C-alpha positions, 0 to 999 in steps of 0.5 A: 358116529356123528357129533353135535355140540348140542347132543346127538339126535335120534337119526344119529343113533343105531342099535348096538352103539355103546359108550363108557362114561367117565369115572366118579368116586362116591364119598360118604359126604355124597351119601349124606347129602343124598340122605338129606335131600331125599329124607332117606336117613336110614342108619345103614347109609349114615351111621357108621357104628350101626352099619358096622354091625349090619350085613355089609360091615359099613355104610352103603350108598342108597340104591337110588343114589347109584341110579342117579349117578349112573343117569348123570354119568351116562348123560354125556356118554353119549350126549343126546338131545333128550326130551324125556325119561319115560320108563325104567325097566327091569332094574337090578341092584346087584351089589352095594356101593360103598363110600370110596367106590369109583364107578362108571356107566356102560350104555348100549342102545337096544331098541329104536322106535318112531314116536310121533313127529318130533321124537324117537324112543330109545331103549338104553341098556345101562349098567353101573360098574365099580373099580373092581369091574363088578356090575353093581346095577343094571336095567333099561331106561327108555327116553324120548330123543329129539329128531332133527326136524319134525317128520312132516318137514323132512324128505324121506330117504331110502338110504337113512343112516339107521334102521328102526327096529321092529318088535324082534329087537333084542331086549336089555336082558338079551344084551346083558346076557350076550354083549355086556359081560 
């Protein structure tokens, strides 16, 4: 894998490449700060007495907090020159995240497509895993990643280090079912 202090470019990526992020522990204070930031102050997240009588027996993190933490963890595993997040597909919230849970992100490239002169489109299967090895969230995020130089200024090479995938590329569901237990 090619490394770049500013982050990998589209040309550095290949379908099937995968990464594991560092681990992060989610604390009750993280949940409360997220509740204050978003205005989602549902008692299930911030009231321990109320939550103790609920379906999980204690407070739980917001699903979108987990997704946001996954985005942060996966931003350095791998570090790429992202131009934009353009789509979220088939996102599943499988298990709750509790205060004290330690999570990490697993990322795998499932599709690469040309997208204009300056960017490539990358479909990333991502999942968030807790300290028990349980998948708590998963889905596909689609981003635009910078090319090294606009297509019009680059020479065309027959021995390019990657292959753009056609419509027969595996979907996130295919990858989840086979490659990512």
